[in-house]
N, CA, C and O of each residue as an XYZ file, in Angstrom:
836
protein
N      10.675     16.911      4.719
C      10.859     16.207      5.966
C      12.203     15.638      6.054
O      12.706     15.098      5.069
N      12.836     15.729      7.211
C      14.111     15.080      7.416
C      13.792     13.642      7.910
O      13.044     13.463      8.871
N      14.347     12.672      7.265
C      14.060     11.262      7.584
C      15.069     10.634      8.553
O      14.725      9.695      9.271
N      16.239     11.109      8.581
C      17.298     10.503      9.372
C      16.811     10.439     10.817
O      16.382     11.426     11.414
N      16.906      9.193     11.353
C      16.560      8.975     12.774
C      15.023      8.803     12.975
O      14.565      8.654     14.108
N      14.261      8.823     11.908
C      12.779      8.587     12.092
C      12.389      7.157     12.159
O      13.092      6.268     11.679
N      11.203      6.936     12.790
C      10.711      5.588     12.916
C       9.459      5.491     11.984
O       8.517      6.262     12.168
N       9.433      4.566     10.999
C       8.327      4.412     10.043
C       7.706      3.066     10.184
O       8.403      2.053     10.232
N       6.368      3.037     10.254
C       5.597      1.845     10.203
C       5.107      1.671      8.754
O       4.536      2.583      8.157
N       5.345      0.499      8.229
C       4.941      0.178      6.861
C       3.809     -0.900      6.904
O       4.057     -2.055      7.250
N       2.603     -0.501      6.554
C       1.493     -1.448      6.592
C       1.205     -1.780      5.089
O       0.918     -0.921      4.255
N       1.314     -3.135      4.831
C       1.068     -3.530      3.523
C       0.821     -5.059      3.328
O       0.538     -5.807      4.263
N       0.955     -5.462      2.009
C       0.690     -6.865      1.702
C       1.980     -7.569      1.327
O       3.020     -7.316      1.934
N       1.928     -8.474      0.306
C       3.126     -9.221     -0.015
C       4.253     -8.440     -0.540
O       5.408     -8.810     -0.326
N       3.973     -7.326     -1.249
C       5.014     -6.501     -1.774
C       5.858     -5.934     -0.633
O       7.089     -5.941     -0.648
N       5.110     -5.444      0.355
C       5.795     -4.889      1.533
C       6.523     -5.956      2.338
O       7.610     -5.730      2.870
N       5.885     -7.140      2.412
C       6.516     -8.269      3.133
C       7.797     -8.648      2.458
O       8.710     -9.126      3.131
N       7.924     -8.460      1.145
C       9.190     -8.718      0.447
C       9.128     -9.757     -0.627
O      10.180    -10.160     -1.123
N       7.906    -10.245     -1.043
C       7.778    -11.191     -2.108
C       8.213    -10.469     -3.406
O       7.782     -9.345     -3.660
N       9.074    -11.122     -4.231
C       9.572    -10.626     -5.432
C      10.976    -10.193     -5.299
O      11.722    -10.234     -6.278
N      11.400     -9.762     -4.090
C      12.830     -9.441     -3.850
C      13.569    -10.668     -3.569
O      13.025    -11.588     -2.959
N      14.893    -10.742     -4.019
C      15.725    -11.826     -3.822
C      16.261    -12.053     -2.423
O      16.540    -13.180     -2.015
N      16.400    -10.941     -1.692
C      16.921    -11.030     -0.325
C      16.447     -9.784      0.480
O      15.960     -8.830     -0.126
N      16.571     -9.774      1.755
C      15.961     -8.760      2.567
C      16.474     -7.364      2.220
O      15.723     -6.394      2.330
N      17.682     -7.244      1.823
C      18.293     -5.926      1.582
C      17.685     -5.330      0.256
O      17.828     -4.137     -0.012
N      17.027     -6.169     -0.535
C      16.509     -5.684     -1.822
C      15.040     -5.261     -1.644
O      14.449     -4.748     -2.595
N      14.429     -5.457     -0.465
C      13.032     -5.097     -0.224
C      12.959     -3.538     -0.070
O      13.824     -2.885      0.515
N      11.871     -3.025     -0.638
C      11.818     -1.550     -0.629
C      11.799     -0.938      0.765
O      12.320      0.162      0.944
N      11.217     -1.609      1.763
C      11.229     -1.155      3.151
C      12.623     -1.036      3.674
O      12.959     -0.028      4.295
N      13.466     -2.044      3.444
C      14.818     -2.039      3.906
C      15.761     -1.060      3.102
O      16.745     -0.540      3.627
N      15.411     -0.859      1.867
C      16.190      0.166      1.094
C      15.896      1.525      1.688
O      16.815      2.314      1.904
N      14.610      1.821      1.962
C      14.299      3.072      2.591
C      14.979      3.232      3.887
O      15.458      4.318      4.213
N      15.037      2.171      4.652
C      15.680      2.283      5.981
C      17.151      2.637      5.884
O      17.673      3.466      6.629
N      17.799      1.974      4.933
C      19.207      2.170      4.704
C      19.530      3.535      4.129
O      20.354      4.273      4.669
N      18.862      3.867      3.010
C      19.202      5.082      2.230
C      18.783      6.292      3.029
O      19.476      7.309      2.993
N      17.696      6.228      3.737
C      17.194      7.411      4.493
C      17.729      7.479      5.938
O      17.428      8.395      6.704
N      18.542      6.453      6.262
C      19.094      6.407      7.590
C      17.980      6.511      8.722
O      18.045      7.334      9.635
N      16.995      5.628      8.571
C      15.936      5.572      9.611
C      16.503      4.953     10.878
O      17.444      4.160     10.859
N      15.873      5.363     11.995
C      16.088      4.622     13.257
C      15.480      3.226     13.206
O      16.090      2.244     13.628
N      14.233      3.167     12.666
C      13.604      1.906     12.637
C      12.699      1.922     11.395
O      12.160      2.966     11.026
N      12.537      0.745     10.749
C      11.529      0.519      9.661
C      10.804     -0.734     10.036
O      11.295     -1.846      9.843
N       9.634     -0.540     10.573
C       8.761     -1.662     11.016
C       7.943     -2.161      9.945
O       7.166     -1.415      9.349
N       8.077     -3.435      9.654
C       7.415     -4.053      8.407
C       6.158     -4.777      8.967
O       6.238     -5.795      9.654
N       5.001     -4.179      8.624
C       3.707     -4.887      8.928
C       3.103     -5.426      7.629
O       1.883     -5.437      7.468
N       3.913     -5.850      6.748
C       3.405     -6.496      5.485
C       3.074     -7.898      5.703
O       3.857     -8.634      6.305
N       1.841     -8.354      5.200
C       1.422     -9.735      5.327
C       0.855    -10.076      3.971
O      -0.054     -9.424      3.458
N       1.423    -11.116      3.416
C       0.944    -11.607      2.056
C      -0.538    -11.931      1.963
O      -1.111    -12.566      2.848
N      -1.136    -11.489      0.890
C      -2.532    -11.805      0.634
C      -3.583    -10.958      1.356
O      -4.781    -11.150      1.146
N      -3.159    -10.055      2.177
C      -4.164     -9.233      2.948
C      -4.652     -8.105      2.090
O      -4.038     -7.647      1.127
N      -5.879     -7.681      2.557
C      -6.614     -6.575      1.826
C      -6.931     -5.495      2.784
O      -6.750     -5.642      3.993
N      -7.400     -4.415      2.263
C      -7.786     -3.276      3.034
C      -9.130     -3.586      3.735
O      -9.312     -3.301      4.919
N     -10.036     -4.164      2.982
C     -11.384     -4.530      3.553
C     -11.408     -5.865      4.195
O     -10.586     -6.745      3.940
N     -12.416     -5.983      5.067
C     -12.587     -7.300      5.726
C     -13.149     -8.347      4.808
O     -13.889     -8.035      3.875
N     -12.802     -9.594      5.064
C     -13.305    -10.749      4.328
C     -13.938    -11.681      5.374
O     -13.766    -11.517      6.582
N     -14.653    -12.634      4.863
C     -15.432    -13.501      5.787
C     -14.562    -14.289      6.753
O     -14.964    -14.531      7.891
N     -13.366    -14.695      6.312
C     -12.556    -15.549      7.131
C     -11.094    -14.918      7.144
O     -10.126    -15.640      6.905
N     -10.958    -13.688      7.399
C      -9.603    -13.086      7.376
C      -8.890    -13.038      8.717
O      -7.743    -12.598      8.800
N      -9.577    -13.498      9.787
C      -8.916    -13.598     11.075
C      -8.303    -12.302     11.535
O      -7.257    -12.326     12.184
N      -8.907    -11.166     11.228
C      -8.447     -9.920     11.654
C      -7.242     -9.379     10.854
O      -6.515     -8.521     11.355
N      -7.035     -9.845      9.680
C      -5.819     -9.528      8.922
C      -6.053     -8.279      8.019
O      -5.100     -7.714      7.482
N      -7.267     -7.883      7.871
C      -7.644     -6.665      7.063
C      -6.870     -5.428      7.638
O      -6.700     -5.268      8.847
N      -6.431     -4.593      6.703
C      -5.707     -3.362      7.118
C      -6.535     -2.624      8.109
O      -6.022     -2.170      9.132
N      -7.916     -2.477      7.815
C      -8.738     -1.613      8.602
C      -8.857     -2.151      9.968
O      -9.416     -1.452     10.813
N      -8.358     -3.413     10.311
C      -8.378     -3.924     11.689
C      -6.941     -3.920     12.229
O      -6.684     -3.468     13.345
N      -6.049     -4.413     11.444
C      -4.705     -4.729     12.099
C      -3.814     -3.476     12.340
O      -2.815     -3.522     13.057
N      -4.248     -2.318     11.676
C      -3.430     -1.144     11.985
C      -3.432     -0.781     13.471
O      -2.532     -0.103     13.967
N      -4.486     -1.260     14.172
C      -4.638     -0.920     15.557
C      -3.574     -1.610     16.436
O      -3.369     -1.199     17.578
N      -2.874     -2.684     15.902
C      -1.882     -3.312     16.693
C      -0.451     -2.933     16.336
O       0.513     -3.517     16.832
N      -0.338     -1.887     15.417
C       1.015     -1.426     15.143
C       1.584     -0.577     16.326
O       0.828     -0.044     17.137
N       2.869     -0.478     16.392
C       3.501      0.339     17.439
C       2.967      1.730     17.284
O       2.679      2.222     16.193
N       2.841      2.383     18.530
C       2.204      3.686     18.598
C       3.184      4.858     18.364
O       2.720      5.970     18.113
N       4.450      4.670     18.429
C       5.436      5.793     18.446
C       6.036      6.079     17.035
O       7.146      6.599     16.923
N       5.297      5.736     15.995
C       5.874      6.018     14.656
C       5.923      7.513     14.354
O       5.014      8.225     14.783
N       6.884      8.014     13.673
C       6.982      9.387     13.165
C       6.185      9.428     11.794
O       5.592     10.450     11.447
N       6.196      8.337     11.072
C       5.569      8.259      9.741
C       4.890      6.934      9.680
O       5.411      5.953     10.211
N       3.724      6.859      9.041
C       3.031      5.670      8.651
C       2.847      5.615      7.211
O       2.319      6.563      6.630
N       3.291      4.447      6.511
C       3.102      4.398      5.127
C       2.193      3.128      4.867
O       2.458      2.019      5.330
N       1.091      3.411      4.074
C       0.170      2.371      3.717
C       0.295      2.048      2.238
O       0.289      2.969      1.422
N       0.408      0.776      1.856
C       0.586      0.383      0.548
C      -0.341     -0.867      0.297
O       0.004     -1.970      0.720
N      -1.464     -0.697     -0.362
C      -2.385     -1.792     -0.533
C      -3.461     -1.493     -1.500
O      -3.464     -0.418     -2.100
N      -4.437     -2.446     -1.697
C      -5.495     -2.341     -2.575
C      -5.522     -3.273     -3.717
O      -6.580     -3.488     -4.307
N      -4.358     -3.866     -4.078
C      -4.243     -4.723     -5.160
C      -4.934     -6.062     -4.835
O      -5.522     -6.682     -5.721
N      -4.868     -6.489     -3.624
C      -5.558     -7.781     -3.311
C      -7.020     -7.540     -3.063
O      -7.758     -8.524     -3.100
N      -7.501     -6.427     -2.831
C      -8.930     -6.179     -2.749
C      -9.496     -6.400     -4.074
O     -10.561     -7.001     -4.212
N      -8.767     -5.895     -5.139
C      -9.159     -6.157     -6.526
C      -8.950     -7.642     -6.921
O      -9.859     -8.274     -7.459
N      -7.772     -8.177     -6.654
C      -7.354     -9.456     -7.164
C      -8.177    -10.642     -6.600
O      -8.527    -11.534     -7.372
N      -8.495    -10.687     -5.306
C      -9.210    -11.825     -4.735
C     -10.052    -11.377     -3.535
O     -10.370    -12.211     -2.686
N     -10.418    -10.122     -3.432
C     -11.239     -9.693     -2.309
C     -12.710     -9.967     -2.590
O     -13.181     -9.839     -3.720
N     -13.453    -10.363     -1.489
C     -14.896    -10.639     -1.616
C     -15.740     -9.565     -1.210
O     -16.950     -9.586     -1.433
N     -15.110     -8.535     -0.567
C     -15.975     -7.327      0.039
C     -16.494     -6.544     -1.156
O     -15.764     -6.323     -2.123
N     -17.762     -6.120     -1.091
C     -18.308     -5.295     -2.125
C     -17.643     -3.900     -2.130
O     -17.054     -3.453     -1.146
N     -17.771     -3.253     -3.277
C     -17.217     -1.885     -3.367
C     -17.854     -0.939     -2.350
O     -17.163     -0.180     -1.672
N     -19.175     -0.998     -2.258
C     -19.967     -0.215     -1.338
C     -20.223      1.198     -1.848
O     -20.205      1.452     -3.052
N     -20.456      2.085     -0.935
C     -20.782      3.510     -1.275
C     -19.849      4.468     -0.568
O     -19.288      4.127      0.474
N     -19.668      5.689     -1.127
C     -18.773      6.631     -0.511
C     -19.156      7.018      0.886
O     -18.348      7.513      1.672
N     -20.406      6.779      1.171
C     -20.953      7.090      2.563
C     -20.645      5.993      3.583
O     -20.873      6.197      4.775
N     -20.144      4.858      3.159
C     -19.907      3.758      4.085
C     -18.798      4.083      5.063
O     -17.838      4.753      4.681
N     -18.881      3.658      6.258
C     -17.841      3.919      7.272
C     -17.474      2.627      8.058
O     -16.903      2.731      9.144
N     -17.771      1.474      7.561
C     -17.346      0.268      8.227
C     -16.504     -0.539      7.244
O     -16.567     -0.321      6.035
N     -15.716     -1.470      7.773
C     -14.690     -2.204      7.001
C     -15.271     -3.379      6.202
O     -14.519     -4.211      5.696
N     -16.613     -3.453      6.084
C     -17.163     -4.564      5.356
C     -17.310     -4.338      3.836
O     -17.591     -5.255      3.064
N     -17.094     -3.011      3.441
C     -17.057     -2.766      2.035
C     -15.660     -2.059      1.738
O     -15.003     -1.590      2.668
N     -15.256     -2.001      0.518
C     -13.960     -1.392      0.176
C     -14.000      0.129      0.487
O     -13.070      0.638      1.113
N     -15.023      0.839      0.075
C     -15.151      2.144      0.338
C     -15.061      2.359      1.896
O     -14.243      3.146      2.372
N     -15.940      1.622      2.676
C     -15.925      1.801      4.155
C     -14.653      1.458      4.792
O     -14.249      2.095      5.765
N     -14.014      0.492      4.295
C     -12.659      0.075      4.894
C     -11.618      1.144      4.685
O     -10.810      1.409      5.575
N     -11.622      1.758      3.527
C     -10.645      2.856      3.236
C     -10.925      4.016      4.257
O      -9.998      4.588      4.830
N     -12.154      4.314      4.445
C     -12.455      5.367      5.392
C     -12.135      4.969      6.823
O     -11.596      5.771      7.585
N     -12.457      3.759      7.188
C     -12.169      3.297      8.559
C     -10.645      3.284      8.776
O     -10.186      3.679      9.847
N      -9.842      2.834      7.775
C      -8.394      2.755      7.925
C      -7.749      4.170      8.036
O      -6.943      4.421      8.932
N      -8.112      5.058      7.134
C      -7.389      6.353      7.117
C      -7.859      7.220      8.268
O      -7.032      7.897      8.878
N      -9.184      7.237      8.610
C      -9.612      7.915      9.710
C      -8.956      7.390     11.045
O      -8.548      8.176     11.900
N      -8.880      6.080     11.173
C      -8.378      5.397     12.272
C      -6.835      5.771     12.515
O      -6.362      6.027     13.622
N      -6.183      5.761     11.400
C      -4.697      6.128     11.485
C      -4.540      7.560     11.953
O      -3.692      7.831     12.803
N      -5.340      8.502     11.420
C      -5.253      9.906     11.931
C      -5.501      9.938     13.342
O      -4.803     10.684     14.029
N      -6.455      9.191     13.912
C      -6.803      9.239     15.313
C      -5.695      8.596     16.171
O      -5.358      9.064     17.258
N      -5.167      7.529     15.634
C      -4.102      6.708     16.393
C      -2.755      7.451     16.386
O      -1.993      7.392     17.351
N      -2.497      8.111     15.334
C      -1.183      8.809     15.111
C      -1.341     10.367     14.956
O      -0.974     10.902     13.910
N      -1.855     11.062     15.932
C      -2.119     12.486     15.803
C      -0.920     13.318     15.423
O      -1.071     14.352     14.772
N       0.263     12.898     15.809
C       1.450     13.661     15.609
C       2.360     13.177     14.427
O       3.368     13.790     14.076
N       1.904     12.002     13.837
C       2.687     11.405     12.770
C       2.259     11.886     11.413
O       1.166     12.427     11.248
N       3.133     11.684     10.425
C       2.773     11.931      9.020
C       2.264     10.611      8.475
O       2.933      9.586      8.606
N       1.121     10.624      7.885
C       0.521      9.429      7.297
C       0.609      9.609      5.770
O       0.273     10.678      5.259
N       1.051      8.587      5.047
C       1.158      8.599      3.661
C       0.618      7.331      3.074
O       0.824      6.246      3.617
N      -0.091      7.464      1.939
C      -0.659      6.256      1.237
C      -0.022      6.142     -0.126
O       0.118      7.147     -0.823
N       0.364      4.960     -0.523
C       0.884      4.709     -1.819
C      -0.197      3.869     -2.570
O      -0.632      2.825     -2.085
N      -0.604      4.351     -3.743
C      -1.568      3.667     -4.553
C      -0.862      2.371     -5.078
O       0.368      2.336     -5.123
N      -1.582      1.366     -5.452
C      -0.992      0.115     -6.043
C      -0.310      0.393     -7.259
O      -0.678      1.319     -7.980
N       0.761     -0.415     -7.573
C       1.375     -0.341     -8.877
C       0.484     -1.129     -9.824
O      -0.394     -1.881     -9.399
N       0.722     -0.946    -11.090
C      -0.001     -1.621    -12.148
C       0.393     -3.100    -12.051
O       1.482     -3.469    -11.611
N      -0.599     -3.943    -12.508
C      -0.381     -5.386    -12.470
C      -0.860     -5.932    -13.873
O      -1.563     -5.268    -14.635
N      -0.436     -7.131    -14.121
C      -0.781     -7.858    -15.356
C      -2.296     -8.075    -15.347
O      -2.850     -8.452    -14.314
N      -2.980     -7.845    -16.478
C      -4.410     -8.158    -16.711
C      -5.241     -7.404    -15.780
O      -6.243     -7.931    -15.296
N      -4.868     -6.101    -15.467
C      -5.596     -5.319    -14.498
C      -6.961     -4.814    -14.988
O      -7.771     -4.349    -14.187
N      -7.217     -4.904    -16.299
C      -8.499     -4.504    -16.894
C      -9.545     -5.555    -16.790
O     -10.730     -5.286    -16.989
N      -9.113     -6.799    -16.468
C     -10.097     -7.813    -16.199
C     -10.945     -7.574    -15.056
O     -10.490     -6.921    -14.117
N     -12.294     -8.089    -15.015
C     -13.058     -7.825    -13.910
C     -12.563     -8.469    -12.648
O     -12.025     -9.574    -12.712
N     -12.717     -7.829    -11.477
C     -12.207     -8.437    -10.315
C     -13.133     -9.642     -9.945
O     -14.310     -9.714    -10.298
N     -12.488    -10.571     -9.204
C     -13.213    -11.838     -8.877
C     -14.407    -11.595     -8.032
O     -15.401    -12.306     -8.181
N     -14.378    -10.608     -7.126
C     -15.463    -10.366     -6.173
C     -16.505     -9.521     -6.660
O     -17.671     -9.742     -6.330
N     -16.170     -8.485     -7.486
C     -17.061     -7.434     -7.840
C     -17.191     -7.142     -9.372
O     -18.029     -6.335     -9.774
N     -16.404     -7.768    -10.168
C     -16.482     -7.510    -11.623
C     -16.078     -6.161    -11.971
O     -16.526     -5.630    -12.987
N     -15.257     -5.566    -11.197
C     -14.810     -4.168    -11.502
C     -13.245     -4.130    -11.847
O     -12.479     -4.974    -11.381
N     -12.855     -3.188    -12.619
C     -11.468     -3.048    -12.964
C     -10.617     -2.571    -11.826
O     -11.118     -1.984    -10.867
N      -9.363     -2.812    -11.921
C      -8.414     -2.313    -10.837
C      -8.416     -0.750    -10.708
O      -8.229     -0.214     -9.616
N      -8.615     -0.096    -11.761
C      -8.582      1.379    -11.719
C      -9.588      1.958    -10.735
O      -9.324      3.001    -10.138
N     -10.784      1.281    -10.542
C     -11.753      1.724     -9.602
C     -11.199      1.669     -8.222
O     -11.418      2.613     -7.463
N     -10.492      0.632     -7.827
C      -9.954      0.462     -6.474
C      -8.888      1.632     -6.236
O      -8.771      2.189     -5.144
N      -8.179      1.928     -7.280
C      -7.119      2.966     -7.055
C      -7.838      4.299     -6.947
O      -7.436      5.131     -6.134
N      -8.870      4.538     -7.718
C      -9.546      5.882     -7.613
C     -10.282      6.088     -6.313
O     -10.339      7.207     -5.804
N     -10.850      5.022     -5.763
C     -11.520      5.099     -4.413
C     -10.500      5.461     -3.315
O     -10.691      6.339     -2.473
N      -9.374      4.679     -3.412
C      -8.345      4.984     -2.354
C      -7.873      6.470     -2.443
O      -7.762      7.157     -1.428
N      -7.597      6.946     -3.706
C      -7.210      8.361     -3.849
C      -8.315      9.291     -3.256
O      -8.014     10.242     -2.535
N      -9.582      8.990     -3.577
C     -10.685      9.792     -3.183
C     -10.773     10.001     -1.692
O     -10.943     11.098     -1.160
N     -10.633      8.774     -1.026
C     -10.720      8.843      0.475
C      -9.604      9.551      1.068
O      -9.801     10.323      2.006
N      -8.377      9.337      0.565
C      -7.256     10.055      1.074
C      -7.445     11.581      0.913
O      -7.060     12.330      1.810
N      -8.000     12.039     -0.152
C      -8.212     13.475     -0.468
C      -9.173     14.011      0.572
O      -8.992     15.125      1.064
N     -10.214     13.220      0.924
C     -11.234     13.662      1.930
C     -10.561     13.952      3.274
O     -10.961     14.867      3.993
N      -9.559     13.179      3.595
C      -8.863     13.361      4.921
C      -7.572     14.102      4.788
O      -6.805     14.181      5.748
N      -7.296     14.667      3.588
C      -5.999     15.435      3.361
C      -4.827     14.641      3.682
O      -3.873     15.157      4.266
N      -4.837     13.382      3.327
C      -3.647     12.503      3.529
C      -2.815     12.442      2.226
O      -3.370     12.130      1.172
N      -1.537     12.724      2.274
C      -0.663     12.689      1.061
C      -0.687     11.382      0.395
O      -0.630     10.354      1.068
N      -0.770     11.354     -0.907
C      -0.786     10.176     -1.785
C       0.423     10.130     -2.711
O       0.603     10.984     -3.580
N       1.265      9.081     -2.490
C       2.284      8.846     -3.525
C       1.652      7.950     -4.594
O       1.422      6.768     -4.337
N       1.367      8.483     -5.780
C       0.553      7.808     -6.752
C       1.448      6.935     -7.643
O       1.839      7.347     -8.735
N       1.765      5.733     -7.166
C       2.651      4.815     -7.915
C       1.891      4.284     -9.128
O       2.526      3.930    -10.122
N       0.577      4.215     -9.090
C      -0.252      3.791    -10.273
C       0.079      4.748    -11.393
O       0.235      4.355    -12.549
N       0.178      5.966    -11.042
C       0.417      7.016    -12.157
C       1.840      7.280    -12.480
O       2.141      7.783    -13.563
N       2.789      6.943    -11.534
C       4.163      7.467    -11.822
C       5.286      6.511    -11.443
O       6.442      6.930    -11.392
N       4.996      5.277    -11.183
C       6.111      4.299    -10.817
C       6.921      3.899    -11.977
O       8.104      3.600    -11.816
N       6.336      3.872    -13.199
C       6.886      3.313    -14.398
C       6.953      1.845    -14.438
O       7.628      1.263    -15.286
N       6.192      1.167    -13.440
C       6.108     -0.267    -13.519
C       4.738     -0.701    -14.217
O       3.647     -0.486    -13.688
N       4.878     -1.275    -15.345
C       3.767     -1.585    -16.200
C       3.802     -2.972    -16.764
O       4.180     -3.120    -17.926
N       3.424     -4.041    -16.009
C       3.697     -5.350    -16.417
C       2.927     -5.805    -17.617
O       3.197     -6.901    -18.107
N       1.978     -5.042    -18.135
C       1.262     -5.443    -19.376
C       2.153     -5.170    -20.546
O       1.841     -5.615    -21.650
N       3.221     -4.480    -20.378
C       4.257     -4.218    -21.485
C       5.377     -5.317    -21.205
O       6.112     -5.250    -20.219
N       5.447     -6.342    -22.162
C       6.401     -7.413    -21.906
C       7.849     -7.040    -21.460
O       8.381     -7.629    -20.519
N       8.440     -6.101    -22.120
C       9.827     -5.815    -21.685
C       9.826     -5.100    -20.328
O      10.784     -5.254    -19.571
N       8.833     -4.359    -20.008
C       8.771     -3.747    -18.647
C       8.541     -4.857    -17.598
O       9.112     -4.836    -16.508
N       7.707     -5.798    -17.962
C       7.404     -6.944    -17.026
C       8.690     -7.647    -16.706
O       9.020     -7.882    -15.544
N       9.434     -7.989    -17.778
C      10.658     -8.790    -17.592
C      11.684     -8.082    -16.740
O      12.394     -8.709    -15.953
N      11.765     -6.710    -16.905
C      12.794     -5.952    -16.130
C      12.374     -5.584    -14.794
O      13.250     -5.517    -13.932
N      11.090     -5.319    -14.464
C      10.648     -4.743    -13.206
C       9.748     -5.569    -12.375
O       9.723     -5.440    -11.151
N       8.945     -6.487    -13.066
C       7.930     -7.205    -12.337
C       7.638     -8.553    -13.103
O       6.602     -8.711    -13.748
N       8.600     -9.494    -12.992
C       8.487    -10.714    -13.825
C       7.272    -11.586    -13.695
O       6.820    -12.206    -14.658
N       6.732    -11.628    -12.452
C       5.436    -12.460    -12.287
C       4.194    -11.615    -12.518
O       3.091    -12.129    -12.334
N       4.302    -10.355    -12.909
C       3.153     -9.567    -13.260
C       2.418     -8.925    -12.094
O       1.403     -8.252    -12.274
N       2.948     -9.144    -10.895
C       2.375     -8.647     -9.647
C       3.389     -8.105     -8.653
O       3.222     -7.010     -8.114
N       4.399     -8.848     -8.425
C       5.406     -8.477     -7.389
C       6.671     -7.881     -8.059
O       7.282     -8.534     -8.905
N       7.044     -6.697     -7.696
C       8.270     -6.096     -8.268
C       9.509     -6.829     -7.808
O       9.623     -7.230     -6.650
N      10.451     -6.999     -8.753
C      11.786     -7.608     -8.451
C      12.641     -6.628     -7.827
O      12.144     -5.561     -7.466
N      13.922     -6.872     -7.650
C      14.828     -5.990     -6.912
C      14.852     -4.609     -7.513
O      14.842     -3.617     -6.785
N      14.884     -4.526     -8.808
C      14.937     -3.175     -9.495
C      13.619     -2.500     -9.266
O      13.599     -1.286     -9.059
N      12.481     -3.231     -9.291
C      11.174     -2.564     -9.053
C      11.094     -2.081     -7.615
O      10.500     -1.034     -7.361
N      11.677     -2.815     -6.658
C      11.690     -2.370     -5.303
C      12.490     -1.169     -5.179
O      12.076     -0.252     -4.470
N      13.651     -1.072     -5.826
C      14.448      0.096     -5.808
C      13.720      1.337     -6.303
O      13.868      2.425     -5.747
N      12.953      1.159     -7.331
C      12.093      2.296     -7.829
C      11.117      2.750     -6.787
O      11.022      3.948     -6.518
N      10.396      1.851     -6.196
C       9.393      2.193     -5.145
C      10.085      2.943     -3.951
O       9.605      3.963     -3.455
N      11.213      2.376     -3.545
C      11.951      3.116     -2.433
C      12.420      4.401     -2.790
O      12.331      5.310     -1.965
N      12.955      4.618     -4.016
C      13.410      5.964     -4.430
C      12.231      6.909     -4.506
O      12.334      8.045     -4.042
N      11.074      6.470     -5.093
C       9.947      7.411     -5.204
C       9.486      7.791     -3.814
O       9.143      8.945     -3.559
N       9.477      6.789     -2.886
C       8.932      7.104     -1.558
C       9.855      8.040     -0.765
O       9.378      8.954     -0.093
N      11.241      7.803     -0.845
C      12.145      8.692     -0.157
C      11.922     10.121     -0.673
O      11.809     11.051      0.127
N      11.861     10.300     -1.956
C      11.749     11.613     -2.515
C      10.478     12.279     -2.094
O      10.452     13.473     -1.794
N       9.411     11.497     -2.070
C       8.127     12.021     -1.683
C       8.090     12.476     -0.231
O       7.579     13.546      0.098
N       8.642     11.637      0.613
C       8.633     12.016      2.057
C       9.494     13.194      2.284
O       9.130     14.073      3.066
N      10.686     13.269      1.605
C      11.550     14.448      1.899
C      10.877     15.677      1.347
O      11.258     16.752      1.810
N       9.990     15.682      0.483
C       9.371     16.817     -0.128
C       8.221     17.345      0.818
O       7.820     18.498      0.662
N       7.684     16.537      1.789
C       6.617     16.931      2.630
C       7.123     17.973      3.621
O       6.356     18.457      4.453
């Protein structure tokens, strides 16, 4: 895919919003805009948000707020799931769920909804990067982070949506102390160099589509 002049909507959480980067130019969204010569990079990242609905999220769940994004995107990039694991209260649910009140259902609602909203756009999902203590049970469901990643991959496969598997290939592994210091000092949010890695992987992935 030729990226020059394209408009991309980025739907995400604190990493997309820029937490961890020292300045706006170091955020992966803005690196992609600059290096790929995009016409627009619209940042819909909101810290702390999750794919699934929560009891008091005021419409911030991905499966709801994608509806308010600009309609004329050439590409939509979704990057989320880590907060569903980290502090989400929605149950995992079943693969047959189709509402945003479970994680399974919210993934279906989000991906299917994006396909319907953007029939001419390319939709891409990035799996979460690794995080510190990711094998600990999640606060809401007692499940490991790996399960949330696997479900997101599974749902994308059902709808034939391309997945950039950062979980498998980003090289960001905060449970390794030297890697954490270099790429993700707080164990969750990538620093400038970590953002550069994400941007590079994403540009290469999109250009190969």
